[in-house]
LUMKE-963543 format. One line per 5 residues: number of its first residue (from 1); their letters; for each residue z, y, x of C-alpha. Coordinates in steps of 0.1 Angstrom, whole numbers. Example, Ala and Ser with C-alpha at 12.3 -4.5 7.8 and 13.67 -1.06 7.14 Angstrom:
! residues 2
1	as	78:-45:123 ~ 71:-11:137
END
This chain:
! residues 235
1	xxxxx	204:-460:131 ~ 199:-445:97 ~ 164:-431:101 ~ 166:-412:68 ~ 198:-394:79
6	xxxxx	183:-385:112 ~ 151:-371:96 ~ 173:-351:72 ~ 194:-337:101 ~ 163:-328:122
11	xxxxx	147:-311:92 ~ 179:-290:86 ~ 181:-280:123 ~ 144:-271:123 ~ 147:-249:92
16	xxxxx	178:-232:107 ~ 161:-226:141 ~ 127:-214:127 ~ 139:-196:96 ~ 124:-161:92
21	xxxxx	146:-134:108 ~ 150:-99:95 ~ 129:-76:117 ~ 153:-47:110 ~ 188:-63:116
26	xxxxx	179:-98:129 ~ 199:-116:102 ~ 184:-146:86 ~ 153:-138:65 ~ 153:-141:27
31	xxxxx	128:-163:8 ~ 103:-169:36 ~ 100:-132:45 ~ 112:-116:77 ~ 137:-94:58
36	xxxxx	173:-103:51 ~ 188:-103:16 ~ 210:-73:24 ~ 180:-51:36 ~ 158:-63:8
41	xxxxx	184:-54:-18 ~ 181:-18:-7 ~ 145:-16:-18 ~ 141:9:-46 ~ 115:-4:-71
46	xxxxx	93:22:-88 ~ 85:5:-121 ~ 97:34:-143 ~ 73:61:-131 ~ 46:85:-141
51	xxxxx	14:66:-146 ~ -7:94:-131 ~ 12:103:-100 ~ 38:76:-95 ~ 69:99:-95
56	xxxxx	100:83:-111 ~ 105:90:-148 ~ 130:80:-175 ~ 122:46:-190 ~ 96:49:-218
61	xxxxx	80:81:-205 ~ 43:77:-194 ~ 35:111:-178 ~ 55:137:-160 ~ 53:174:-170
66	xxxxx	29:183:-142 ~ 4:155:-150 ~ 4:165:-187 ~ -9:199:-177 ~ -33:192:-149
71	xxxxx	-64:170:-146 ~ -65:141:-121 ~ -93:121:-106 ~ -69:91:-107 ~ -65:73:-140
76	xxxxx	-33:54:-130 ~ -11:53:-99 ~ 12:23:-92 ~ 37:24:-63 ~ 56:-8:-57
81	xxxxx	86:10:-43 ~ 101:44:-37 ~ 100:55:0 ~ 134:49:16 ~ 152:22:35
86	xxxxx	139:-3:47 ~ 104:10:41 ~ 111:42:61 ~ 116:19:91 ~ 88:-6:85
91	xxxxx	59:18:76 ~ 61:40:107 ~ 64:9:129 ~ 32:-6:113 ~ 13:27:111
96	xxxxx	21:43:145 ~ 35:16:168 ~ 12:-14:162 ~ 39:-36:148 ~ 19:-61:129
101	xxxxx	49:-81:119 ~ 61:-51:100 ~ 27:-49:84 ~ 29:-85:73 ~ 63:-78:57
106	xxxxx	49:-47:39 ~ 20:-67:26 ~ 43:-94:13 ~ 65:-68:-4 ~ 35:-50:-19
111	xxxxx	20:-82:-33 ~ 54:-90:-49 ~ 60:-55:-62 ~ 26:-52:-79 ~ 22:-87:-91
116	xxxxx	27:-78:-128 ~ -4:-55:-128 ~ -37:-69:-142 ~ -63:-76:-115 ~ -90:-50:-112
121	xxxxx	-127:-58:-105 ~ -125:-43:-69 ~ -101:-31:-42 ~ -111:-3:-19 ~ -88:7:10
126	xxxxx	-85:44:19 ~ -103:44:52 ~ -95:59:86 ~ -120:80:105 ~ -137:59:132
131	xxxxx	-121:80:160 ~ -86:73:145 ~ -95:37:140 ~ -104:33:177 ~ -72:50:187
136	xxxxx	-50:29:164 ~ -69:-4:167 ~ -66:-13:130 ~ -66:3:96 ~ -32:-1:79
141	xxxxx	-46:3:44 ~ -73:-23:50 ~ -47:-48:62 ~ -26:-43:31 ~ -58:-45:9
146	xxxxx	-67:-78:26 ~ -34:-93:17 ~ -36:-82:-19 ~ -72:-94:-22 ~ -63:-128:-7
151	xxxxx	-32:-134:-28 ~ -48:-121:-61 ~ -83:-134:-55 ~ -97:-98:-60 ~ -130:-87:-44
156	xxxxx	-125:-62:-15 ~ -150:-36:-3 ~ -140:-20:30 ~ -173:-2:33 ~ -175:15:-1
161	xxxxx	-157:46:11 ~ -161:63:45 ~ -140:90:62 ~ -165:116:74 ~ -141:140:91
166	xxxxx	-114:133:116 ~ -88:154:97 ~ -54:165:110 ~ -26:141:102 ~ -13:148:67
171	xxxxx	23:143:78 ~ 21:175:98 ~ 9:197:69 ~ 24:213:38 ~ 11:205:3
176	xxxxx	-15:234:2 ~ -28:226:37 ~ -31:189:28 ~ -56:197:1 ~ -76:220:23
181	xxxxx	-75:194:51 ~ -92:168:29 ~ -121:187:14 ~ -153:167:18 ~ -134:142:40
186	xxxxx	-148:112:22 ~ -183:99:14 ~ -195:70:-8 ~ -230:55:-14 ~ -252:79:-33
191	xxxxx	-275:51:-45 ~ -271:15:-55 ~ -249:0:-82 ~ -213:8:-81 ~ -185:-9:-101
196	xxxxx	-172:9:-131 ~ -135:5:-120 ~ -120:4:-86 ~ -84:5:-72 ~ -77:24:-41
201	xxxxx	-52:9:-17 ~ -29:29:7 ~ 5:26:23 ~ 22:58:13 ~ 17:85:-13
206	xxxxx	33:119:-6 ~ 15:148:-24 ~ -14:125:-35 ~ -40:148:-18 ~ -56:119:1
211	xxxxx	-59:97:-29 ~ -72:125:-51 ~ -99:134:-26 ~ -110:98:-22 ~ -110:93:-60
216	xxxxx	-131:124:-66 ~ -156:112:-41 ~ -159:78:-59 ~ -162:95:-92 ~ -190:117:-80
221	xxxxx	-208:86:-68 ~ -206:71:-103 ~ -174:51:-105 ~ -160:57:-140 ~ -123:48:-134
226	xxxxx	-103:50:-101 ~ -67:38:-99 ~ -44:36:-69 ~ -20:9:-57 ~ 4:20:-30
231	xxxxx	33:4:-12 ~ 57:34:-13 ~ 59:67:-32 ~ 77:96:-14 ~ 100:113:-39
END
């Protein structure tokens, strides 16, 4: 018996049997991620975008017209992808249906999509209110932030920002109501030394009201620069 050939055959069978499977269509996963090549190729990267709000722009432009005219509490916003297939399947499954495998895939995609950015001094996930956290069982932004912190060796502070009001779900409100809904929704330490630069982490950015409210809170507490890294930008 040729032991080397047997080992090679067993290794091939093991790789085939235990290869990652796409959690959307069940085809074979691509590059050690539970997403097939066909589904992965439909991701829309968001590299050419407004640096202040993350909306897509022509290559070479830095800011969109709206951001040129209005102030922002955020210095830079970086979205790994535009919101669309397959993220429109994965994010709701992770956020509302306790699908932690979908969360793992999102974290892997977010790490890869933002890998070219320089590492900041600190990551701060946008927090859930304690009541919402008890209901859901986990904070999706914190789980994404943990993956980024681990892969990039960046310090993480999950306690730096607190949600003080159990606000209505942003997905149920229009743009104006989203802003009103988030007034005084966050709190940060009023004493103690805070870093000069932090990056907020969240899963999705739609109007930006949540991130703006969180950034304003951190700036009032003494943080000089607040950026945001998000998985997907709704266009």
